[in-house]
C-alpha positions as CSV (number, residue, x, y, z in Angstrom):
1,X,-67.2,336.5,13.4
2,X,-70.3,337.3,12.1
3,X,-72.4,340.1,14.1
4,X,-76.0,339.6,14.8
5,X,-78.5,341.4,12.9
6,X,-81.6,343.1,13.6
7,X,-84.8,341.8,11.8
8,X,-87.9,343.5,10.6
9,X,-89.7,342.5,13.5
10,X,-87.2,343.7,16.0
11,X,-85.9,340.4,17.0
12,X,-82.1,340.0,17.1
13,X,-80.7,337.0,14.7
14,X,-77.2,335.5,16.0
15,X,-76.0,334.9,12.4
16,X,-72.8,333.2,13.8
17,X,-75.0,330.6,15.3
18,X,-75.9,329.1,11.8
19,X,-72.7,328.9,9.8
20,X,-72.9,328.3,6.1
21,X,-72.4,324.6,5.0
22,X,-68.9,323.5,4.8
23,X,-67.6,324.2,1.1
24,X,-69.9,327.2,0.8
25,X,-68.1,330.8,1.2
26,X,-69.9,334.2,1.3
27,X,-67.5,336.9,0.2
28,X,-70.0,339.4,0.8
29,X,-71.4,339.8,-2.9
30,X,-75.1,340.6,-2.8
31,X,-77.3,338.0,-4.5
32,X,-80.5,339.3,-6.5
33,X,-84.0,337.4,-6.0
34,X,-83.3,334.9,-8.8
35,X,-79.9,333.9,-7.7
36,X,-80.9,333.4,-4.1
37,X,-83.8,331.2,-5.2
38,X,-81.2,329.3,-7.4
39,X,-78.9,328.8,-4.1
40,X,-81.7,327.4,-1.7
41,X,-83.3,325.5,-4.7
42,X,-86.6,327.1,-4.5
43,X,-88.7,329.1,-6.7
44,X,-88.6,333.2,-6.7
45,X,-92.3,333.0,-5.4
46,X,-90.8,331.3,-2.4
47,X,-88.3,333.9,-1.9
48,X,-91.1,336.6,-1.9
49,X,-93.2,334.4,0.4
50,X,-90.1,334.5,2.9
51,X,-89.8,338.0,2.3
52,X,-93.2,338.2,3.8
53,X,-92.2,336.4,6.6
54,X,-89.5,338.4,7.8
55,X,-86.4,337.1,5.9
56,X,-83.4,339.9,6.1
57,X,-82.8,342.0,3.0
58,X,-79.6,343.5,2.3
59,X,-81.1,346.3,0.4
60,X,-84.6,346.6,-0.9
61,X,-85.5,347.3,-4.4
62,X,-86.8,350.5,-6.1
63,X,-87.0,352.3,-9.1
64,X,-86.2,349.2,-11.2
65,X,-83.4,348.0,-8.8
66,X,-83.7,344.5,-7.8
67,X,-83.7,343.5,-4.1
68,X,-80.3,342.2,-2.8
69,X,-79.6,339.6,-0.3
70,X,-76.8,338.3,1.9
71,X,-76.5,334.7,1.6
72,X,-75.0,334.1,5.5
73,X,-78.0,336.1,6.7
74,X,-80.6,334.6,4.7
75,X,-79.1,331.0,5.3
76,X,-79.1,331.8,9.3
77,X,-82.7,333.1,9.1
78,X,-83.9,330.0,7.2
79,X,-82.1,327.8,9.9
80,X,-83.3,329.9,12.9
81,X,-87.1,329.8,11.6
82,X,-87.0,326.1,10.9
83,X,-85.6,325.4,14.4
84,X,-88.4,327.4,16.0
85,X,-91.0,325.5,14.0
86,X,-89.7,322.2,15.1
87,X,-89.8,323.5,18.3
88,X,-93.4,324.6,18.2
89,X,-94.3,321.4,16.9
90,X,-92.8,319.3,19.5
91,X,-94.6,321.3,22.2
92,X,-97.6,321.0,20.4
93,X,-97.5,317.5,20.3
94,X,-96.3,317.2,24.2
95,X,-99.6,319.4,25.0
96,X,-101.5,316.9,22.9
97,X,-100.0,313.8,24.5
98,X,-100.9,315.3,28.1
99,X,-104.4,316.2,26.9
100,X,-104.8,312.7,25.8
101,X,-103.7,311.2,29.3
102,X,-106.0,313.7,31.0
103,X,-109.1,313.2,28.8
104,X,-108.7,309.5,28.6
105,X,-111.7,307.6,30.1
106,X,-112.9,304.0,29.6
107,X,-115.7,303.3,27.3
108,X,-119.2,302.7,28.6
109,X,-119.0,298.9,27.7
110,X,-115.6,298.6,29.2
111,X,-116.4,300.4,32.5
112,X,-119.3,298.5,32.9
113,X,-117.6,295.1,32.6
114,X,-115.0,296.3,34.8
115,X,-117.5,297.4,37.4
116,X,-118.6,293.8,38.1
117,X,-115.1,292.5,38.9
118,X,-113.5,292.5,42.3
119,X,-110.4,293.9,43.2
120,X,-108.6,290.8,43.2
121,X,-110.3,289.9,39.7
122,X,-108.9,293.1,38.4
123,X,-105.5,292.4,39.7
124,X,-105.4,289.2,38.3
125,X,-106.9,290.2,34.7
126,X,-104.3,292.9,34.6
127,X,-101.5,290.8,35.6
128,X,-102.6,288.3,32.7
129,X,-103.0,291.3,30.0
130,X,-100.2,292.5,30.9
131,X,-97.9,289.3,30.4
132,X,-100.1,288.3,27.1
133,X,-99.1,291.9,25.7
134,X,-95.3,291.3,26.7
135,X,-95.4,287.9,25.1
136,X,-97.2,289.4,22.0
137,X,-94.5,292.2,21.9
138,X,-91.7,289.9,22.1
139,X,-93.1,287.9,19.1
140,X,-93.5,290.8,17.2
141,X,-97.5,290.8,17.1
142,X,-97.4,293.9,18.8
143,X,-95.4,297.2,18.6
144,X,-95.0,299.7,21.3
145,X,-96.8,303.1,20.1
146,X,-94.0,305.4,20.8
147,X,-91.6,303.4,19.0
148,X,-93.9,303.4,15.8
149,X,-94.4,307.2,16.5
150,X,-90.7,308.0,16.2
151,X,-90.5,306.2,13.1
152,X,-93.3,307.6,11.5
153,X,-92.4,310.9,12.7
154,X,-89.2,310.6,11.0
155,X,-91.2,309.5,7.7
156,X,-93.5,312.4,8.4
157,X,-90.7,314.9,8.3
158,X,-89.3,313.7,5.1
159,X,-92.7,313.8,3.6
160,X,-93.6,317.2,4.9
161,X,-90.1,318.4,3.3
162,X,-91.1,317.0,0.1
163,X,-94.6,318.5,0.3
164,X,-92.7,321.9,0.9
165,X,-90.8,321.8,-2.2
166,X,-93.1,319.8,-4.5
167,X,-94.7,323.4,-5.8
168,X,-91.4,324.9,-6.4
169,X,-90.3,321.7,-8.3
170,X,-93.5,321.9,-10.4
171,X,-93.2,325.5,-11.2
172,X,-89.6,325.2,-12.4
173,X,-90.1,322.0,-14.2
174,X,-93.7,322.7,-16.0
175,X,-93.8,326.2,-16.1
176,X,-97.0,326.7,-13.6
177,X,-98.4,330.0,-12.9
178,X,-98.4,331.7,-9.5
179,X,-102.1,330.6,-9.1
180,X,-101.4,327.3,-10.0
181,X,-98.4,327.0,-7.5
182,X,-100.6,328.5,-5.0
183,X,-103.5,326.0,-5.7
184,X,-100.8,323.0,-5.5
185,X,-99.3,324.3,-2.1
186,X,-103.0,324.6,-0.8
187,X,-103.3,320.8,-1.6
188,X,-100.1,319.8,-0.2
189,X,-100.7,321.5,3.0
190,X,-104.2,319.9,2.8
191,X,-102.5,316.4,2.3
192,X,-99.9,317.0,5.1
193,X,-102.6,317.9,7.4
194,X,-104.7,314.7,6.6
195,X,-101.5,312.4,7.3
196,X,-100.9,314.1,10.4
197,X,-104.7,313.5,11.5
198,X,-104.2,309.9,10.4
199,X,-101.0,309.7,12.4
200,X,-102.6,311.3,15.7
201,X,-105.8,309.0,15.4
202,X,-103.7,305.7,15.0
203,X,-100.9,306.5,17.4
204,X,-102.4,309.5,19.3
205,X,-102.4,308.2,22.8
206,X,-98.9,307.3,24.5
207,X,-98.6,304.1,26.5
208,X,-100.2,301.6,24.2
209,X,-99.1,298.9,21.8
210,X,-100.2,298.6,18.3
211,X,-101.0,295.2,16.7
212,X,-100.0,294.7,13.2
213,X,-103.3,294.9,12.0
214,X,-103.7,298.6,13.6
215,X,-105.4,297.6,16.9
216,X,-104.3,299.4,20.1
217,X,-103.8,297.5,23.1
218,X,-102.9,299.1,26.8
219,X,-99.4,297.5,27.9
220,X,-99.7,298.9,31.4
221,X,-95.8,299.8,31.3
């Protein structure tokens, strides 16, 4: 049973919660920076970045002695960090969705048109609109935004993971300098932000259906 460890920020990491993948053994042999980078499939620059973010160190380097890392501890720290990032993102998405519902208002033209309808007219119009949307959805002309969002979120996670590893890949394959890696990382972060903005712009409001041409329509369900 692996004991919990205390990180540099004072928090306690339960290492036993994040066991190494099947087939990977940690006999206690310390790894240096290059070995740990190879184990995780990243560059040494990334290991340095993770150190700055609080990744645990078995012993710090000094006077020409390399840093030493415990694979079990570093793996658990990375898994724990990724889980917290996912939880933070999910909470942010939830708050954004709540805000979108709270802040949503009819546009001026639609408000004016509906203001001229009687209560009975509005009821009949809503029922007709509801049935039109249901038929269109069953035909495949409309897709529920929540279903499309789930699909796009899965794609975005894969895309984001690739954006995270692309600078490391380019550094190792093409011998980029640290400055070039930083520039590429900044561009990847920017691109990921642009994709996220586009997703929120097109599918940011729950409770809508999306036509195959990208138009959004209230379903009223």
